[in-house]
C-alpha positions in Angstrom: -15.1 -32.1 7.8 -11.6 -30.5 8.3 -9.4 -29.9 5.3 -6.8 -32.6 4.9 -3.3 -31.4 4.3 -2.4 -31.6 0.7 -0.1 -34.5 -0.2 3.5 -33.9 -1.3 6.3 -31.8 0.1 5.5 -28.9 -2.2 2.5 -29.6 -4.5 3.3 -26.1 -5.7 6.5 -24.1 -4.9 5.5 -20.5 -4.1 8.1 -17.9 -2.9 7.3 -14.7 -1.1 10.2 -12.4 -1.3 10.2 -9.4 1.1 12.7 -6.6 1.3 14.2 -6.0 4.7 13.4 -2.4 5.9 13.2 -1.6 2.2 13.1 2.2 2.2 15.9 2.5 4.8 17.9 -0.2 3.1 17.6 1.7 -0.2 19.2 4.7 1.5 22.0 2.6 3.0 22.7 0.9 -0.3 23.3 4.1 -2.2 25.0 5.9 0.7 27.8 3.6 2.0 28.5 6.0 4.9 25.0 5.0 6.3 25.9 1.3 6.5 25.6 0.0 10.1 24.0 3.3 11.3 20.4 4.0 12.5 18.7 5.3 9.4 15.0 6.5 9.5 12.9 7.7 6.5 9.8 9.8 6.8 11.4 13.2 7.5 8.8 14.9 5.3 5.9 13.5 7.4 7.5 14.2 10.8 7.2 10.5 11.7 9.2 7.3 11.0 7.9 5.5 7.9 10.8 3.0 7.6 13.8 2.3 9.8 17.0 0.3 9.5 17.5 -2.7 11.6 20.1 -0.7 13.6 17.3 1.8 14.4 14.8 -0.9 15.3 17.2 -2.5 17.8 17.5 0.9 19.5 13.7 1.1 19.9 12.5 3.0 16.8 9.0 1.9 15.6 6.9 2.8 12.6 4.9 6.0 13.2 7.2 7.2 15.9 7.5 10.9 15.9 10.8 12.4 14.9 11.4 14.4 18.1 10.9 11.3 20.1 13.4 9.5 17.9 16.0 12.3 18.3 15.7 12.1 22.0 16.2 8.4 21.9 19.0 8.4 19.3 20.6 11.9 19.1 23.0 10.8 16.3 20.5 9.0 14.1 20.2 9.7 10.4 16.7 11.0 9.4 15.9 11.4 5.7 13.0 12.4 3.5 11.4 9.6 1.7 12.6 9.3 -1.9 9.8 7.3 -3.5 11.2 7.8 -7.0 14.4 6.1 -6.2 12.6 3.3 -4.2 10.3 2.7 -7.2 13.3 2.3 -9.5 15.0 -0.1 -7.2 11.8 -2.0 -6.9 11.8 -2.5 -10.6 15.3 -3.8 -10.4 14.2 -6.2 -7.7 11.3 -7.6 -9.9 13.7 -8.0 -12.8 16.0 -10.2 -10.7 13.1 -12.5 -9.7 11.9 -12.8 -13.4 15.3 -14.3 -14.3 14.0 -17.4 -12.5 10.3 -17.5 -13.4 7.9 -15.4 -15.5 5.2 -16.0 -12.9 5.8 -13.0 -10.7 3.1 -11.1 -8.8 4.3 -7.6 -7.9 2.4 -7.4 -4.6 4.1 -4.2 -3.2 7.0 -1.9 -3.8 9.1 -4.1 -1.5 7.7 -7.6 -1.9 6.5 -10.1 -4.5 5.2 -13.6 -5.0 6.9 -16.0 -7.4 5.6 -19.3 -8.6 8.7 -21.6 -9.0 6.6 -24.8 -9.6 8.4 -27.1 -12.0 11.6 -25.0 -12.3 13.7 -27.3 -10.1 14.5 -29.5 -13.0 15.4 -26.9 -15.7 17.6 -25.1 -13.1 19.0 -28.4 -11.7 18.4 -27.1 -8.2 16.0 -27.9 -5.4 13.4 -25.2 -4.5 15.4 -24.3 -1.4 18.6 -24.0 -3.5 16.8 -21.7 -5.9 15.5 -19.6 -3.0 19.1 -19.4 -1.6 20.5 -18.3 -5.0 17.8 -15.6 -5.3 18.7 -14.3 -1.9 22.5 -14.2 -2.8 21.8 -12.4 -6.1 19.5 -9.9 -4.6 22.0 -9.0 -1.8 24.8 -8.7 -4.4 22.9 -6.6 -7.0 20.7 -4.6 -4.7 23.1 -4.0 -1.9 20.8 -5.1 0.9 19.0 -8.2 2.1 15.6 -9.9 1.5 13.8 -12.5 3.4 12.1 -15.4 1.6 9.3 -17.8 2.5 8.9 -21.0 0.5 5.7 -23.0 0.8 3.0 -24.6 -1.3 0.6 -21.6 -1.0 0.7 -17.8 -1.0 -0.5 -17.5 2.5 2.0 -20.0 3.9 4.9 -18.4 1.9 3.9 -15.0 3.5 4.1 -16.7 6.9 7.6 -18.0 5.9 9.0 -14.6 4.8 8.0 -13.0 8.1 9.2 -15.8 10.2 12.9 -14.8 10.5 14.1 -11.4 9.6 16.4 -10.0 8.3 17.9 -12.2 5.6 15.8 -15.1 6.6 14.9 -18.2 4.5 12.0 -20.2 5.9 10.8 -23.3 4.1 7.5 -24.7 5.1 6.9 -28.1 3.5 3.3 -29.4 3.9 4.3 -32.0 6.5 5.5 -29.2 8.8 2.7 -26.7 8.4 1.2 -27.3 11.8 4.5 -26.6 13.5 4.6 -23.1 12.2 0.8 -22.3 12.5 0.7 -23.2 16.2 3.0 -20.2 17.0 1.3 -17.7 14.8 -1.5 -15.5 16.3 -4.6 -15.4 14.1 -4.4 -11.6 13.6 -1.0 -12.0 12.0 -2.4 -14.2 9.2 -2.2 -12.4 5.8 -5.6 -11.4 4.8 -7.2 -11.4 8.3 -8.1 -7.9 9.3 -8.8 -6.6 12.8 -12.6 -7.2 12.7 -12.1 -10.8 11.5 -9.4 -11.4 14.0 -11.8 -10.1 16.8 -14.6 -12.4 15.6 -12.2 -15.4 15.5 -11.0 -14.7 19.0 -14.5 -14.5 20.3 -15.2 -17.9 18.7 -12.2 -19.3 20.6 -9.7 -19.2 17.6 -6.5 -17.8 18.9 -3.8 -19.2 16.5 -3.5 -19.9 12.9 -3.5 -23.6 13.8 -6.8 -23.2 15.6 -8.3 -21.7 12.4 -6.7 -24.4 10.1 -8.1 -27.2 12.2 -11.8 -26.0 12.0 -13.9 -28.0 9.6 -15.3 -26.7 6.4 -18.9 -26.3 7.5 -17.8 -24.1 10.4 -15.6 -21.8 8.2 -18.5 -21.4 5.7 -20.9 -20.7 8.5 -19.1 -17.8 9.9 -17.0 -16.4 7.0 -17.2 -15.5 3.3 -15.2 -16.7 0.4 -11.9 -14.8 1.0 -11.5 -16.3 4.6 -12.5 -19.7 3.2 -9.6 -19.5 0.7 -7.2 -18.4 3.5 -8.4 -21.5 5.5 -7.7 -23.7 2.4 -4.2 -22.2 2.0 -3.4 -22.7 5.6 -4.0 -26.4 5.0 -1.5 -26.5 2.1 -4.0 -26.2 -0.8 -3.2 -23.3 -3.3 -6.5 -21.6 -4.3 -5.6 -17.8 -4.3 -4.8 -16.9 -7.9 -1.6 -15.3 -9.0 -2.0 -11.7 -10.3 0.9 -11.5 -12.8 -0.8 -9.0 -15.1 -1.1 -5.3 -14.2 -4.2 -4.5 -12.2 -7.1 -3.6 -14.5 -9.8 -2.7 -12.1 -10.4 -1.9 -8.3 -13.2 -2.4 -5.9 -12.2 0.7 -3.9 -9.8 3.6 -4.2 -8.4 5.3 -1.1 -6.3 8.4 -1.0 -4.8 9.4 2.4 -2.6 12.5 2.9 -0.6 13.0 6.2 0.6 16.5 6.7 3.2 18.0 9.0 2.7 19.9 11.3 -0.8 19.0 12.4 -3.4 21.7 11.8 -6.6 22.8 13.5 -7.4 25.3 10.7 -10.6 24.0 9.1 -9.9 25.6 5.7 -6.5 23.9 5.4 -7.7 20.4 6.5 -10.7 20.7 4.1 -8.2 21.7 1.3 -6.3 18.5 2.0 -9.5 16.5 1.8 -10.4 18.1 -1.5 -6.9 17.4 -2.9 -7.4 13.7 -2.1 -10.8 13.7 -3.7 -9.2 15.1 -6.9 -6.5 12.4 -6.7 -9.0 9.5 -6.1 -11.2 10.6 -9.0 -8.2 10.9 -11.3 -7.5 7.3 -10.7 -11.1 6.3 -10.9 -11.4 7.8 -14.4 -8.1 6.2 -15.5 -9.9 2.8 -15.0 -13.4 4.0 -16.1 -14.8 3.5 -12.7 -17.5 5.3 -10.7 -18.2 5.3 -7.0 -21.5 4.3 -5.5 -20.3 5.2 -2.0 -17.9 7.7 -0.6 -16.0 7.7 2.8 -14.6 10.9 4.2 -12.1 10.5 7.1 -10.0 12.8 9.2 -7.1 11.6 11.4 -6.2 13.4 14.6 -2.8 14.1 16.0 -3.6 11.3 18.6 -4.4 8.9 15.7 -8.1 9.0 16.4 -10.5 8.9 13.4 -13.6 11.0 12.5 -15.5 9.8 9.5 -18.7 9.6 7.6 -19.8 7.4 4.7 -22.6 8.2 2.2 -24.3 6.4 -0.6 -24.6 8.4 -3.8 -27.9 8.7 -5.7 -25.9 8.4 -8.9 -22.4 6.9 -9.2 -19.8 9.4 -10.2 -16.0 10.0 -10.7 -16.4 13.8 -11.0 -14.4 15.6 -8.3 -16.5 18.7 -8.2 -19.6 16.6 -7.3 -17.9 15.0 -4.4 -16.3 18.1 -3.2 -19.8 19.7 -3.0 -21.0 16.7 -1.1 -17.9 16.8 1.2 -18.5 20.3 2.6 -21.5 19.7 4.8 -20.1 16.4 5.9 -16.8 17.9 6.7 -18.6 20.4 8.9 -20.1 17.5 10.9 -16.9 15.5 11.4 -14.4 18.3 11.9 -14.0 19.1 15.7 -12.9 22.8 16.3 -9.7 23.0 18.3 -8.7 19.5 17.4 -5.2 19.0 15.7 -5.6 17.0 12.6 -2.6 15.3 10.9 -4.3 13.5 8.0 -7.3 13.4 5.6 -8.6 10.6 3.5 -11.3 9.9 0.9 -12.4 6.4 -0.1 -14.3 5.7 -3.3 -16.2 2.6 -2.5 -18.4 0.0 -4.3 -16.9 1.0 -7.6 -18.6 0.0 -10.8 -17.8 0.4 -14.5 -18.6 3.9 -15.9 -22.1 3.9 -17.4 -22.1 4.6 -21.2 -25.5 6.3 -21.3 -27.4 8.2 -18.6 -31.2 7.6 -18.4 -32.3 11.2 -18.9 -31.4 13.3 -21.9 -30.8 16.4 -19.9 -28.4 14.4 -17.7 -26.7 13.0 -20.7 -25.9 16.4 -22.1 -24.5 17.6 -18.7 -22.5 14.4 -18.0 -21.0 14.5 -21.6 -20.0 18.1 -21.0 -18.2 17.1 -17.7 -16.6 14.0 -19.2 -15.1 16.1 -22.0 -13.9 18.6 -19.5 -12.3 16.0 -17.3 -10.8 14.2 -20.3 -9.0 17.5 -21.0 -7.9 17.9 -17.4 -6.6 14.3 -17.4 -4.7 14.8 -20.6 -2.9 17.8 -19.2 -2.2 15.9 -15.9 -0.7 13.0 -17.9 1.6 15.3 -19.8 2.6 17.8 -17.1 2.0 16.1 -13.8 -1.0 15.4 -11.6 -2.8 18.4 -10.3 -1.7 20.6 -13.2 -5.3 21.7 -13.2 -6.9 21.8 -9.8 -9.9 23.1 -7.9 -9.9 26.3 -5.9 -11.1 24.3 -2.9 -7.7 22.5 -2.7 -5.6 25.7 -3.2 -4.3 25.8 0.4 -3.1 22.2 0.2 -1.0 23.1 -2.8 0.3 26.4 -1.5 1.2 25.1 1.9 4.7 23.6 2.3 4.4 20.6 4.5 8.1 20.2 4.7 8.9 23.0 7.3 12.3 23.7 8.9 14.7 20.8 8.7 12.0 18.7 7.1 12.6 20.7 3.9 15.4 18.4 2.6 14.9 17.4 -1.0 15.5 13.8 -1.9 18.4 13.1 -4.2 16.2 12.1 -7.1 14.5 15.4 -7.1 17.7 17.0 -8.2 18.0 14.9 -11.3 15.5 13.7 -13.9 15.8 10.5 -16.0 14.9 10.3 -19.6 11.1 10.4 -20.1 10.4 11.8 -16.6 8.4 14.9 -16.0 8.7 17.4 -13.1 6.2 20.1 -13.7 7.0 22.1 -10.7 10.7 22.0 -11.4 10.6 23.1 -15.0 8.3 26.0 -14.3 5.1 25.0 -16.1 2.3 27.2 -14.7 -0.6 25.5 -12.9 -4.2 26.4 -13.5 -6.9 26.7 -10.9 -10.5 26.2 -11.8 -13.9 26.8 -10.1 -17.0 24.7 -10.9 -20.5 25.2 -9.8 
């Protein structure tokens, strides 16, 4: 049995609000002289991470190398990413949306969901008019545009916000769902990854409409709960919960570091991997989580991946244990003479930190390490992440990835706001530790 379209124009009224070229737009908003010009961020990485619509129209795409961009657009403006400023502007963006509803899910630095259900009467506006007003207020107060999708589910609202950019407003009432889904490739559905898309294609499903028209038994036969929920939402039935509270746990934690220029030096690449291990473990300990599995991955200059995943005999969030495990694995995945531009660690199958180990000897040792890491985390919270670090990551900290003209410092680095810390800039010494 296929899922019938939910009755009513908007049984629920969900907005997805998406910043247009958010990072580049932030730079244009605070630098009026950049308005109307091709602006690209990502100078510190050597590749484009965000580009203004002026740059997009001239052929710049995400991940494009800077030297290629300069050949294409000699007079383009290339800037280092200023994530501190982007985060502050992101908070301003969320504050605007919360003027209209408290039910806001901060989905990303440049996007959010908002549940407007029932607010048309208090605000004395239709849902479309509310969305139009939000667009106008954002453009006025942020200095750049946002695209909005209005629909009865999160998945459909996401379809709408991507439908027409920039400064688009796409409303998808339930009676018109199929008109939009028939033109949407299945791999572009929010929540459908490459592997799922490949399976759907092999099963003859090419568009979102093809998927939406499948019956319930077929969906449950081939897919798990997350994809079943997507199928329901494509049919106008809201089932994916709003996450309005700060995230309290994770199923996995990934830390990826892209470095410029690329390197074939094993000690440097391994140092970058170790630094990511430290960062991932800091986050895991913050949420009292331990990993049962770990993924180690290296990314080549040609965007190929060399990786290995292992299952741990005992779950852990201790960086030194994972670093010790990483070394022999690194030796198997690292290819001598290959240029690498990134390293990643993934803490997988996370579980709540156990309160009591089985063996007394292990209990004593683990308690010792937990106390040690608690002290490290306390220093990191006060003075900045990696205040205390391992000798294995030394090269990653010493090496300046921002070489030559990539050494520009974002504006926010020159100025601190009240309550902020900048360990490196106020000269607090760092500590390096070695653990057996």
